[in-house]
N, C-alpha and C positions, 0 to 999 in steps of 0.2 A: 501471666500463665506464662506458662513454659511452651514455644512451640516445637512439636513435634513430627517429625517426617514428612511428608507433601513438597520435597524438594523440586520434583518435576513441575509439580503445578505450580508452586511459587516463582519458578524461573519464568515458566510460558506467560504467568501475568505480568510479571514486572518485566518481562519484553515487550508486551503489548504497550504498558504505562512509558515505558521508557522511548518509543517510537517517537519519530517526528509527525506523525499521523495523525488523523481521529481513527480511534478504534470504539469495537461493541463487543464487549466481552460478556458471556453467559456462563454462570457458575450455577450449578444446582446438585440436589441430592436430599436423601431421606434427611429428618430431624438427626439435629445434635451431631452430624457427621463433621461437622468444623469449618463450614463454608464461609461465615464472616469472619473466623479468625485468619482463616488462612488469604483472606482479604484484607484485611486490616493488617497482616504481617507485612503484606505485597506493598502496601500504602504506608507504611512505617517509615518517618524521617524523609518524606516526600517533600520538597520547596515550594510545591505550587498548590494552588486551591483546591480543595474536595467538597464538593457539596454532598453529603450523607446523609443519608434519611433511611429511618425503618419504617416500612409501612405497619400500619395499625388494622387488625380486623375490624375498620369501620367503613364510613360511607367515604365514597370518592372524593368529595366534597373537603373533608376533612383530611384526608391524605394529602389534597393538591396544598391543603392550608399549610400541613406541616413542611410540605418539600418547599414549599414560597417561604418559610422562615428561615430555614436553612439555607436556603439560597441569598436572603438578605444577610444573615449571620456572615457567611463564608466572607462577602464581600464586603460586610461592615456598612451598608445599604440600608436606607430607612425600607420596612416591610411593604413589599406590593403583593397583593393576591394574585397569584395565576390562578385562572379560572379552569384553563383548557392545558392538555400536555405540551401542547403545538408552542403555547405562549412560555412555557416553561423552556422549554427545547431552544426555541429562538434565545433565550436570554443567555441558556449556558452555553450556545455557539456565536453567541455574538462577543462573550467575554474570552471563547477559546479564540476567539480570531485575532487576542492580542497575546494572549500567554496559555502556556497549557493548564487545562482545568478536568477535574476529573469528577463525574457525577454517577457516585456509587447509590442505588437503589436497592434495598435489602427487603428481603418477602415482598416480591415485585405480584405476585400472585395476589395480596391483599388489594392493590391498588387497579388491577387490572380484573378482577372479579370475571366474570364471563363475558365481559366488552372486548371481542375482538379488533374493534374501532380503535382502540388506544393504542394496542400492536402496530396497527396503520398509520398513528399519527409517529410513533417513533421512524416507522421505515420511510414516512415521506420526507421526515425533517433529517434523518440521515443521507438520505439520496441528495437532499436539496443541499445540505451544508457541508458535508464531509470532506470536501476539497477546500474549505474556503477556511479551516480554523482546525484546532487539535484538541478536539473533545473526547475524552476516555470515557463510555458510559460502561458501566458493569452492572446488571441486572442478576440479582441473586435470589434463589428462593426455594423452599422446603417442598411445595406440594408439587412432586414429582409429575403429577399425570399433566398439570397447568404448565409447567415449565418445558416438558417436553413436547408440548403440540406449539411451543415457539418454533420449533427447528422441523416442523413438518415442512414437507415440498411446498404443500398448498396455502401455507402460512404469509401473513403479510412480511413477517420477518426472516422469510428464507432467505438464506445470503447474505444476510448483512452481517452476521456475528464474525469477526475473525478470530475468535478464538472460545469454543466451548468445552467446558469443563464438568461432567458428572463426577462427583467425589464418590468414592466408594469408603466403605469402614477399612480399617488399616488391616494388614494382614498379620499373620504370628509374630513376623519378624519386627515390624514398626510397634507393635503392641508392646512388645517387649522392650522398647525405650523408656516405656511408661513407666519401669519398677526394674531398673540396670542392677542392683544391688541383689536382685533376689535371685535363687538357685533357677536353673532352666526349667527344672519339672513344675516348680511353681510359677513359672513366666507360660510354660504351656497349659497348666492346670488353671491362669486365669484367663487367657485368652479364651479358652475351650468353654469357661463360664458366661466372661462376661462379654466375649467378642470384640470388635475392633471400632467400635465408636467412641471415640476420644471423650465425650460427656460422662458417659457411663464410665470409663476407665479412672476418670478425675474424682469419681464419689469412693476410689478404692482406698482404702487405709492403711499405710505403709506401717504399721505397728503391728496390724493384725496378721494372721496365716490366713491362705487362701479359704480355709475351711472359715476362719473367723468374720471374714469378709462377707462371704456366702449368708452366715446367721444373720449379720446385720445387716445387710442391704437387700435381700431376697427373701428370705423365709418369713420375715414376721408379715402379716396382713397388711396393704396399706404400705409396705414399705416404699422408698423412694423410686426404687427401679420397677417397681411392679407399678406404680402410678405413671412411671414413662412409657411402659410398654402398651399400657392401655390408652393415654395419649397419641402414640404413634400410631393407633389402630383407627381410633377414633376421628385422626386429623382428615384421612381421607377416605373412609368406606364408612356406608349409610348406615349397615347393619351389622354390629361388633360382636353378635352370636354367631352369624356367619362364618366370620372371622376366626372365630374361637374354637368353632368345631374343626373346621379346615387344619388349624395348625394342632391340634390337639391328636387328630385322625394320624397324620402325618410324622408327628413326633411319638407314637407308638408304635410306626412302622406299617401303617395303612399308606400308601405311597401312590397307588396309581389310582388314576381318574375315575376306573371301573368302580374299586374298590372303596374309594373315598365315596362315591355316588348312591353305593347301596344304603348307607344308612342317613342320606342327605335330606331334611324333610321337605326342602324347597325343590325348585324347577331346576330340570339339567341347566336352563338359562343363568339362573341365580347361582349356580354353583360356579359354573364357567366366568361368570363377572366377579365372582368373590376371588377365585384362582388367578384372574388376570389381575386384577387389581394390586394383590400381595406380590404378584410376579413385578409388576411395574414397580411398587415402592423397593422393591430391592428385597423383600424378606422371606421368598421362596425362590424356587428354579426350578426349571423342568432338567433331569439328568438323564441324559441318553448314553447309553454304552458307546463306546467308540467304533464298535463293531455290528451294532445295529440300529444305527441312528434314523434309519428310516422304519422301524417298526416300532409301531405306536403302543404295542401289547410290554413293549420294554422300556418303555419311557415311565420316567417315576420324577415326583416332586420330592425335594429335600429343602429344609430351612435351612438358608443359609446365613441366618443371623444366629450368632452362639447363644446371644443372650437368651432370646424366645424360644430356641432348642431347650435348653437347659429348663427353661421356665414351665415350657408344656410336656416336658420329659417327665420332670419331678413335683412340681408346685400347684399347676393349674387347678387339676382334679383332686388335689388334696386339701381343698379348704378347709374342711371340718377338723382336720389332724393338724393343719397348722395353728388353728385357731386354739387347740386343745392341749398341745404340746408344748414344750418351750423349745426354742429355738437348737439348742444342742441335741436334746432327746429327740426332735425330727429329724434333723440332719444324719442320727446314729443309725435312727429306725428307719428311713425312705431314702436316702442319699447315698450315703458312704460306701456301701459295696458296690452298687450299680454305677454309680460313677466312676470308679477304680475299674471295674471288671469289664464295663459294657460301653458306658459313653465316652471316656478317655481315650481309649483305644481307637474309636471313632474317627475321633476329633484328630488322634496323630496322625491318620491318614489324610485327615483334610490339610495338616499341616504339612506332610510329605509331598502332596501335590503343589502346595504353593511354595516350599524350597525349590522344587525341580523348576517351576516356573520361573522364579527369581534368577536362578544360575544359569536358565535357558537365555533368558532375554541380556543376561550379562554375557552372554557369550562363553560360557565356564563348560558347557556340554557339546562334547563332538561326536558326531553329525549333532547339529540342533534338532531338537524334535519340531514336528508341525502340526502335532494332534497328544492329548493327554485326556486320559478317562479311565474307567473301568472298562474292563472286556469280560465277556458273558460267554458261558460255554453250554452246551448240555452233553451230559456223559451218558452215554445209550447203554453201555454196560451196567452202570448203575443206575438209569434210568431217574435221573435227579439234574437240576439246574444247578450251576455255582458261578463265579463270578473271580477273576484275578483283581489283586486291590487296583492297582495303579500300573498302566500299559502308556509305554509312549509310542509315538510312530516319526521314524526319519529315513533320513535315505537308503539306511542299511535295513530298514524294514522294523519288527517289532520288539521292542526293549520292554520285559515286566520286573514292578518292583513290589515285593511284599513288606508288609508293614507288621512290626510285632511291638506291642506296649508292655512288654513283660520284665519284673525285678530282676530276671536272671538271664546274662550273657546271651546271644542268639548261636546257636551252635549248627554243624554239620548235618544235622538230623533234618532241621526246617529245610537248609538248602537244598540236599537232594530230594526233600518231599516234594517242592515246587519243580523242580526240574522234573522228576519221573511224573508228576501230575501234566506238565504239558507236553511230556513227549507221549505218554499215554491216549492223549487227547488229540494228540496229531498236529498240535500249536509248534508254528516254526517261530519261537520266540531267537532272536540269535543272542542277546544275552539277559542276565538277570542281576538284580540289585536289591537289597535289603536297607531295611530303616530300621534300626533297632534302638528303643529307649536305654539300654544297661550296655549298651556296645556289644561284643564279639567274643565268642571262645578262641583260643588259641588253634584251632583245626579248621578255622576258617581261612582259608587261602585271599588276602586281600586283593592279588595281581590277577585274580580269576573272575572277581565279581565287584560290583560296585557296593560299596558297604560304608553307611553314613549313620553316625550316631545322633542322639539328641544336642550332644555339645557341638555338632561340626555343623549342625541347623543354626544354631546361633553365633557363628565366628562372624 
């Protein structure tokens, strides 16, 4: 399997492995995000022993037996069953006193369960032996809530990890590396629909158009990716129906807590629990405008996983139509037009933010901005609320960007409209930028504005 992206994370893990002292590395993130693949890439071509074990959803004793067998196999020694974690760690640290050794435990939550005493055994062993050996402990897991507990200030292992990596899905730019031969419009479309989770992207058929992949992988009932969505939810949520309700509401534009709660059949505590779990899993996030972050009435929830967003926008509530129609007919009737006119322009804004963040972190925006987000306003004259797509804040003030996903080049009419709107509202933006799918008309002065095309975003 080709290794794509994650160069920073790969470098950090390799630095820990290459050091001449004991290390403890924590790698976690949602299912299918590429944690194990990343670690295996970091361990590739290593010349020292690696005890590697993927924990099963089984008893502690069965997992200890598996760990014991892998330890014996690694050092080509007779099998000896370790009954406890401290016995295994004493053995591993003993071996690491003679040479560098890696102990890689994947899906650690299956070994740990709800028993914090296991964390304590790791903590005690690290404190006792880390200065006498060169053991590299790597703990990896997909149950985000359990893994995050390991780094809580009250947890036994707090302060023992020398590297902690929470892997997130790829952004629009890294996703494009999975299909370099496609057009930029196809790259954006595929990212907007399938998101940035490597496993999902690996299911795409390069011989099919983006629409063809949607028809094959998502529209048929029980498709591979629909099953993945359900597995993602049931892995950490006790009530899938509550998550379905919340995600469908957000996808349909009902994004504020008060509006979501209006039709929720359970208690407010149950709703808050569901929202908190989905947020902890990295599936939704609370989006606050940069100029009203403390105003709870301005907070809204957004689905930050594009595959889920597409699924709950177009497919979840259309079960009957999906079963009655062919994928071709369903796509034409229920997806094609709103995908082009509503969904993709919204995702273009998302990609524009990601582009600006990439440029800013690379030192290519001067002065660098310290905040980015939407900017809300109230037009007293028209008695209506509105917002600017993307606004950044830097040492000079506020800079506004407008995003247009149109087939025609963006012209001065749009530019003047944005400037006029800001002036009428009394907003002191010191500059304006524009993102355009199809480039810019000749009358737009590139020296007066920051102009970014879709092509520029993929350079």
